[in-house]
C-alpha positions in Angstrom: -11.1 0.2 4.5 -14.1 -1.2 2.1 -15.4 -3.7 5.2 -16.0 -1.1 7.4 -19.1 1.7 7.6 -16.4 4.7 8.2 -17.6 6.3 4.8 -19.6 3.9 3.5 -16.7 2.3 2.5 -15.0 4.3 0.6 -12.6 6.8 2.7 -9.4 7.3 2.0 -7.2 7.7 5.1 -4.2 8.6 3.8 -5.9 11.6 2.1 -8.1 12.7 5.0 -4.8 12.4 7.0 -2.7 14.5 4.3 -5.2 17.4 4.0 -6.0 17.5 8.3 -1.8 18.1 7.8 -2.0 20.4 5.1 -4.6 22.5 6.7 -2.4 23.9 9.4 0.7 24.0 7.0 2.3 21.0 8.2 4.1 18.5 5.9 2.8 15.0 6.5 5.1 12.0 6.3 4.0 8.3 6.3 6.1 5.4 6.1 4.7 2.1 4.4 7.3 -1.0 4.9 7.1 -3.0 1.6 9.8 -5.3 2.3 7.8 -7.9 4.2 4.3 -8.8 3.4 3.1 -11.9 5.1 -0.1 -12.5 2.4 1.9 -12.9 -0.7 5.0 -14.8 1.3 7.4 -11.7 0.5 10.5 -11.6 2.4 13.0 -8.4 1.7 10.9 -7.8 -1.8 10.7 -11.0 -2.9 8.5 -14.0 -2.8 10.3 -17.4 -1.8 9.6 -20.3 -4.2 10.5 -20.7 -7.8 7.4 -22.6 -9.4 5.0 -20.6 -11.5 2.4 -19.3 -8.4 5.6 -18.1 -6.8 6.1 -15.8 -10.1 2.6 -14.8 -10.5 2.4 -13.8 -6.9 6.0 -11.7 -7.1 4.2 -10.0 -10.8 1.2 -9.2 -8.6 2.7 -7.6 -5.7 5.6 -5.4 -7.8 2.7 -4.2 -9.6 0.6 -3.7 -6.8 3.3 -1.2 -5.1 4.1 0.2 -8.4 -0.3 1.5 -8.6 0.2 2.3 -4.7 3.0 4.5 -5.1 1.8 6.3 -7.9 -1.5 7.4 -5.6 0.5 8.4 -2.8 3.5 9.9 -4.1 1.5 13.3 -6.0 
């Protein structure tokens, strides 16, 4: 979203989605699949490969999802 001109690249589409639904008393739901990610080379939650580069990607991927889950889980 940072690359878009929408809300000067500072928009939070999940927050806006949640707010719009709650305005009408509807409890929103979002599914975010984390078991596959082409950028990290993730399949079934794991980076394939055993070298240091793969281990670092796995650590970063795990940390990213823990942080992301904390943001939207509230």
